[in-house]
Z-matrix of the N, CA and C atoms (Angstrom, degrees):
N
C 1 1.441
C 2 1.527 1 107.80
N 3 1.317 2 116.53 1 135.65
C 4 1.458 3 121.29 2 -179.41
C 5 1.517 4 110.41 3 -86.55
N 6 1.295 5 116.12 4 145.50
C 7 1.454 6 121.33 5 176.73
C 8 1.515 7 109.42 6 -76.50
N 9 1.311 8 116.10 7 152.65
C 10 1.457 9 120.52 8 176.99
C 11 1.522 10 108.95 9 -65.61
N 12 1.325 11 117.77 10 143.07
C 13 1.461 12 119.06 11 178.31
C 14 1.518 13 109.92 12 -61.65
N 15 1.317 14 114.81 13 145.12
C 16 1.462 15 118.76 14 -179.03
C 17 1.512 16 111.08 15 -73.66
N 18 1.299 17 114.33 16 141.70
C 19 1.456 18 121.72 17 176.25
C 20 1.515 19 106.74 18 -113.21
N 21 1.324 20 117.84 19 114.98
C 22 1.459 21 118.93 20 -175.94
C 23 1.523 22 113.72 21 -61.81
N 24 1.317 23 119.11 22 -19.39
C 25 1.455 24 121.56 23 -179.71
C 26 1.525 25 111.98 24 -86.47
N 27 1.327 26 117.85 25 -12.36
C 28 1.461 27 121.57 26 -176.83
C 29 1.519 28 110.18 27 -97.05
N 30 1.350 29 117.44 28 139.24
C 31 1.459 30 118.93 29 176.13
C 32 1.516 31 109.52 30 -62.92
N 33 1.306 32 118.34 31 130.83
C 34 1.453 33 122.05 32 -179.81
C 35 1.514 34 112.63 33 78.53
N 36 1.321 35 118.24 34 -12.84
C 37 1.454 36 122.11 35 174.98
C 38 1.513 37 115.92 36 78.58
N 39 1.337 38 119.78 37 -8.27
C 40 1.460 39 120.29 38 -173.95
C 41 1.524 40 114.02 39 -94.93
N 42 1.312 41 117.97 40 -22.44
C 43 1.472 42 120.63 41 -177.22
C 44 1.529 43 110.45 42 -74.90
N 45 1.344 44 117.68 43 142.99
C 46 1.466 45 119.33 44 178.12
C 47 1.525 46 110.41 45 -67.95
N 48 1.322 47 115.26 46 154.80
C 49 1.457 48 120.55 47 178.39
C 50 1.524 49 109.43 48 -64.59
N 51 1.314 50 116.46 49 141.83
C 52 1.461 51 121.11 50 176.42
C 53 1.523 52 108.81 51 -65.20
N 54 1.322 53 115.93 52 133.88
C 55 1.460 54 119.67 53 178.01
C 56 1.507 55 114.85 54 87.03
N 57 1.316 56 119.04 55 2.41
C 58 1.456 57 119.46 56 -177.37
C 59 1.528 58 113.18 57 -84.86
N 60 1.316 59 118.29 58 -19.50
C 61 1.462 60 120.33 59 179.95
C 62 1.530 61 108.96 60 -75.29
N 63 1.352 62 117.22 61 141.27
C 64 1.469 63 119.64 62 -178.41
C 65 1.531 64 114.51 63 -58.66
N 66 1.324 65 118.04 64 -20.35
C 67 1.474 66 119.42 65 -179.99
C 68 1.515 67 111.90 66 -61.50
N 69 1.322 68 117.30 67 -22.59
C 70 1.458 69 120.63 68 178.48
C 71 1.529 70 111.67 69 -68.35
N 72 1.328 71 116.78 70 -12.82
C 73 1.457 72 121.55 71 176.99
C 74 1.523 73 113.08 72 -89.63
N 75 1.332 74 117.21 73 -4.89
C 76 1.464 75 120.43 74 178.80
C 77 1.521 76 110.04 75 -72.64
N 78 1.305 77 115.78 76 141.77
C 79 1.457 78 121.99 77 179.25
C 80 1.522 79 107.55 78 -94.66
N 81 1.317 80 117.16 79 117.17
C 82 1.470 81 121.56 80 -176.72
C 83 1.526 82 112.64 81 -61.97
N 84 1.318 83 117.78 82 -30.26
C 85 1.468 84 120.38 83 179.03
C 86 1.528 85 109.55 84 -70.04
N 87 1.308 86 117.25 85 -43.62
C 88 1.471 87 121.71 86 -177.07
C 89 1.522 88 111.89 87 -79.54
N 90 1.322 89 118.02 88 -26.39
C 91 1.462 90 121.37 89 -169.49
C 92 1.529 91 115.04 90 -63.51
N 93 1.317 92 118.18 91 -28.07
C 94 1.472 93 119.87 92 178.49
C 95 1.524 94 108.97 93 -57.93
N 96 1.337 95 118.64 94 135.19
C 97 1.465 96 121.36 95 -172.53
C 98 1.529 97 115.74 96 -52.95
N 99 1.323 98 117.98 97 -44.01
C 100 1.467 99 119.33 98 -178.88
C 101 1.524 100 110.04 99 -68.69
N 102 1.337 101 117.29 100 -43.96
C 103 1.468 102 119.24 101 179.51
C 104 1.525 103 111.03 102 -65.03
N 105 1.322 104 116.95 103 -38.71
C 106 1.467 105 120.09 104 176.76
C 107 1.531 106 109.53 105 -60.22
N 108 1.319 107 117.32 106 -43.72
C 109 1.466 108 121.14 107 179.70
C 110 1.527 109 111.49 108 -64.76
N 111 1.317 110 117.45 109 -38.99
C 112 1.468 111 121.19 110 177.85
C 113 1.517 112 110.17 111 -63.25
N 114 1.331 113 116.17 112 -49.61
C 115 1.467 114 120.55 113 -178.20
C 116 1.525 115 110.65 114 -63.83
N 117 1.318 116 117.52 115 -40.30
C 118 1.465 117 120.34 116 178.15
C 119 1.523 118 110.89 117 -62.76
N 120 1.316 119 117.27 118 -40.00
C 121 1.467 120 121.27 119 177.85
C 122 1.518 121 110.20 120 -64.06
N 123 1.328 122 117.14 121 -44.79
C 124 1.463 123 120.76 122 -178.79
C 125 1.530 124 112.40 123 -70.99
N 126 1.318 125 117.55 124 -26.26
C 127 1.471 126 121.03 125 179.95
C 128 1.525 127 111.49 126 -65.72
N 129 1.321 128 116.15 127 -22.56
C 130 1.467 129 120.39 128 -177.19
C 131 1.525 130 112.93 129 -85.04
N 132 1.330 131 117.35 130 -2.43
C 133 1.471 132 119.80 131 -175.93
C 134 1.527 133 110.18 132 -145.29
N 135 1.307 134 115.25 133 165.26
C 136 1.464 135 120.00 134 175.02
C 137 1.523 136 109.99 135 -71.28
N 138 1.338 137 115.99 136 -42.60
C 139 1.459 138 122.83 137 174.96
C 140 1.517 139 107.94 138 -156.13
N 141 1.329 140 115.53 139 162.31
C 142 1.462 141 120.10 140 179.73
C 143 1.519 142 108.93 141 -145.04
N 144 1.308 143 115.16 142 147.21
C 145 1.453 144 120.57 143 177.92
C 146 1.528 145 109.56 144 -72.17
N 147 1.325 146 116.03 145 143.71
C 148 1.454 147 123.45 146 -179.32
C 149 1.530 148 111.03 147 -48.91
N 150 1.311 149 117.24 148 -48.42
C 151 1.475 150 121.58 149 -177.05
C 152 1.523 151 111.51 150 -62.52
N 153 1.333 152 116.75 151 -37.29
C 154 1.465 153 120.43 152 178.51
C 155 1.530 154 110.13 153 -63.91
N 156 1.312 155 116.64 154 -46.02
C 157 1.470 156 120.66 155 179.83
C 158 1.528 157 109.65 156 -64.16
N 159 1.333 158 116.76 157 -44.40
C 160 1.466 159 121.52 158 178.62
C 161 1.524 160 110.98 159 -55.66
N 162 1.327 161 116.56 160 -47.67
C 163 1.459 162 120.74 161 -178.22
C 164 1.530 163 112.16 162 -70.47
N 165 1.319 164 116.94 163 -37.06
C 166 1.465 165 121.10 164 -179.60
C 167 1.526 166 110.88 165 -67.20
N 168 1.330 167 116.22 166 -42.63
C 169 1.461 168 121.46 167 -177.54
C 170 1.534 169 111.69 168 -83.77
N 171 1.336 170 116.18 169 -14.51
C 172 1.463 171 123.00 170 177.34
C 173 1.529 172 112.22 171 62.69
N 174 1.335 173 114.63 172 56.17
C 175 1.462 174 121.31 173 175.70
C 176 1.525 175 108.19 174 -131.74
N 177 1.325 176 115.36 175 168.90
C 178 1.468 177 120.20 176 177.60
C 179 1.532 178 109.71 177 -80.29
N 180 1.321 179 115.43 178 166.06
C 181 1.469 180 120.68 179 176.40
C 182 1.531 181 110.85 180 -56.05
N 183 1.318 182 116.43 181 -44.62
C 184 1.466 183 119.51 182 -175.71
C 185 1.531 184 111.67 183 -66.94
N 186 1.320 185 117.38 184 -40.04
C 187 1.469 186 120.29 185 177.98
C 188 1.525 187 109.68 186 -64.32
N 189 1.327 188 116.58 187 -46.60
C 190 1.465 189 119.21 188 179.48
C 191 1.523 190 110.50 189 -61.24
N 192 1.312 191 116.74 190 -42.96
C 193 1.465 192 121.06 191 179.50
C 194 1.518 193 111.96 192 -57.51
N 195 1.318 194 116.88 193 -47.48
C 196 1.471 195 121.04 194 -179.81
C 197 1.526 196 111.55 195 -63.40
N 198 1.320 197 116.07 196 -43.53
C 199 1.469 198 119.24 197 -177.80
C 200 1.528 199 111.30 198 -69.83
N 201 1.321 200 116.91 199 -37.72
C 202 1.465 201 120.87 200 177.00
C 203 1.529 202 109.66 201 -65.05
N 204 1.321 203 117.65 202 -37.77
C 205 1.470 204 120.67 203 177.81
C 206 1.528 205 110.72 204 -60.53
N 207 1.322 206 117.06 205 -40.72
C 208 1.465 207 121.20 206 177.60
C 209 1.526 208 110.54 207 -64.66
N 210 1.328 209 116.72 208 -44.42
C 211 1.466 210 120.97 209 179.38
C 212 1.529 211 111.60 210 -66.79
N 213 1.321 212 115.98 211 -36.30
C 214 1.465 213 120.45 212 178.85
C 215 1.532 214 110.11 213 -68.04
N 216 1.325 215 117.07 214 -42.07
C 217 1.466 216 121.53 215 178.82
C 218 1.528 217 110.66 216 -61.41
N 219 1.324 218 117.24 217 -35.00
C 220 1.467 219 121.85 218 178.54
C 221 1.528 220 112.04 219 -76.16
N 222 1.329 221 116.38 220 -10.10
C 223 1.461 222 120.27 221 -179.13
C 224 1.517 223 114.01 222 85.42
N 225 1.333 224 116.71 223 15.76
C 226 1.466 225 121.40 224 -176.41
C 227 1.523 226 113.50 225 -93.50
N 228 1.330 227 117.26 226 -25.10
C 229 1.463 228 121.11 227 -177.10
C 230 1.526 229 109.29 228 -129.78
N 231 1.331 230 114.84 229 138.64
C 232 1.470 231 121.55 230 173.69
C 233 1.522 232 107.74 231 -106.40
N 234 1.317 233 116.03 232 135.38
C 235 1.467 234 122.10 233 -179.75
C 236 1.520 235 107.47 234 -111.92
N 237 1.344 236 115.57 235 127.76
C 238 1.457 237 121.64 236 178.35
C 239 1.521 238 108.50 237 -123.31
N 240 1.316 239 115.95 238 131.71
C 241 1.468 240 120.49 239 178.67
C 242 1.516 241 109.02 240 -112.36
N 243 1.308 242 114.83 241 145.70
C 244 1.456 243 120.24 242 179.23
C 245 1.516 244 110.29 243 -166.96
N 246 1.309 245 115.25 244 -165.03
C 247 1.466 246 120.58 245 -178.28
C 248 1.518 247 109.71 246 -130.80
N 249 1.314 248 114.48 247 146.72
C 250 1.457 249 122.28 248 165.41
C 251 1.520 250 103.32 249 -117.46
N 252 1.329 251 115.18 250 108.23
C 253 1.459 252 119.10 251 -169.98
C 254 1.513 253 108.04 252 65.53
N 255 1.325 254 116.36 253 -126.06
C 256 1.471 255 120.52 254 178.65
C 257 1.522 256 112.07 255 -100.01
N 258 1.334 257 116.32 256 2.65
C 259 1.463 258 119.90 257 -176.05
C 260 1.524 259 111.06 258 -94.50
N 261 1.328 260 116.46 259 126.20
C 262 1.464 261 119.26 260 178.30
C 263 1.532 262 111.02 261 -70.27
N 264 1.313 263 115.83 262 143.58
C 265 1.467 264 121.85 263 178.95
C 266 1.521 265 109.30 264 -135.79
N 267 1.319 266 115.13 265 152.07
C 268 1.461 267 121.80 266 175.18
C 269 1.516 268 107.71 267 -126.16
N 270 1.338 269 115.16 268 130.31
C 271 1.466 270 121.06 269 177.93
C 272 1.521 271 108.75 270 -114.20
N 273 1.306 272 114.69 271 144.28
C 274 1.458 273 122.16 272 178.97
C 275 1.515 274 108.70 273 -118.42
N 276 1.321 275 116.29 274 142.66
C 277 1.464 276 120.93 275 178.17
C 278 1.521 277 108.74 276 -147.43
N 279 1.327 278 115.86 277 144.53
C 280 1.458 279 119.47 278 172.91
C 281 1.518 280 108.96 279 -74.12
N 282 1.298 281 116.38 280 138.88
C 283 1.457 282 120.78 281 172.45
C 284 1.533 283 107.59 282 -80.82
N 285 1.310 284 116.87 283 172.72
C 286 1.470 285 119.12 284 177.08
C 287 1.533 286 109.84 285 -63.73
N 288 1.336 287 117.65 286 -36.48
C 289 1.472 288 120.27 287 175.33
C 290 1.525 289 110.95 288 -64.26
N 291 1.320 290 116.61 289 -38.70
C 292 1.460 291 121.15 290 178.11
C 293 1.518 292 112.11 291 -64.33
N 294 1.329 293 116.20 292 -42.28
C 295 1.471 294 119.86 293 177.64
C 296 1.524 295 111.16 294 -63.89
N 297 1.334 296 116.45 295 -42.39
C 298 1.465 297 120.51 296 179.43
C 299 1.528 298 110.89 297 -65.26
N 300 1.326 299 117.21 298 -42.34
C 301 1.462 300 121.38 299 179.42
C 302 1.526 301 110.90 300 -64.85
N 303 1.333 302 116.73 301 -40.55
C 304 1.465 303 120.40 302 178.99
C 305 1.531 304 110.58 303 -65.11
N 306 1.318 305 117.18 304 -42.78
C 307 1.468 306 121.05 305 179.24
C 308 1.533 307 110.13 306 -62.40
N 309 1.329 308 117.51 307 -43.91
C 310 1.463 309 121.04 308 179.35
C 311 1.529 310 110.89 309 -65.50
N 312 1.320 311 116.70 310 -39.87
C 313 1.468 312 121.47 311 178.90
C 314 1.529 313 110.13 312 -62.58
N 315 1.321 314 116.61 313 -44.26
C 316 1.467 315 120.92 314 179.09
C 317 1.532 316 111.34 315 -64.59
N 318 1.329 317 116.97 316 -38.66
C 319 1.474 318 120.25 317 175.89
C 320 1.528 319 110.40 318 -60.55
N 321 1.328 320 116.60 319 -42.98
C 322 1.460 321 120.55 320 179.14
C 323 1.528 322 111.09 321 -63.82
N 324 1.337 323 117.17 322 -42.20
C 325 1.472 324 120.04 323 177.79
C 326 1.526 325 111.41 324 -62.37
N 327 1.344 326 116.43 325 -42.35
C 328 1.471 327 119.07 326 178.05
C 329 1.518 328 111.20 327 -64.04
N 330 1.324 329 118.05 328 -38.87
C 331 1.465 330 121.33 329 178.91
C 332 1.530 331 110.60 330 -65.14
N 333 1.309 332 117.20 331 -41.22
C 334 1.471 333 120.13 332 177.89
C 335 1.520 334 109.83 333 -63.48
N 336 1.326 335 117.44 334 -45.33
C 337 1.473 336 120.88 335 179.78
C 338 1.521 337 110.87 336 -64.36
N 339 1.327 338 117.13 337 -38.93
C 340 1.467 339 121.51 338 -179.95
C 341 1.526 340 109.54 339 -64.95
N 342 1.321 341 117.73 340 -40.24
C 343 1.461 342 121.75 341 179.81
C 344 1.516 343 111.92 342 -67.71
N 345 1.344 344 116.78 343 -25.35
C 346 1.463 345 120.58 344 -177.22
C 347 1.529 346 112.50 345 -81.45
N 348 1.308 347 117.31 346 -13.92
C 349 1.475 348 119.10 347 -177.41
C 350 1.493 349 112.68 348 -99.25
């Protein structure tokens, strides 16, 4: 068995460098399963109606609302309200920061899976 290459920044040289594992590329805001599902759904479209996302992700209105609020606070999702006829509607869309964060998160997941095989 070969020894791990020495890292001059690590005491004793055997410990891996901090931050070198692909998990460090995961986005904590997106990583939660429901938020990941919301962002993945929105990544496939320019925008989506609240009800469509709710039904696709299979959560209640209140759960979706809370998770969207977290994503909106992070700057990943834009919420637009309006009307179709007299009926109020809410549309959700990924921001450019949200798209970039989702792409980076997916790259990190693929790297972790690749390392496991």
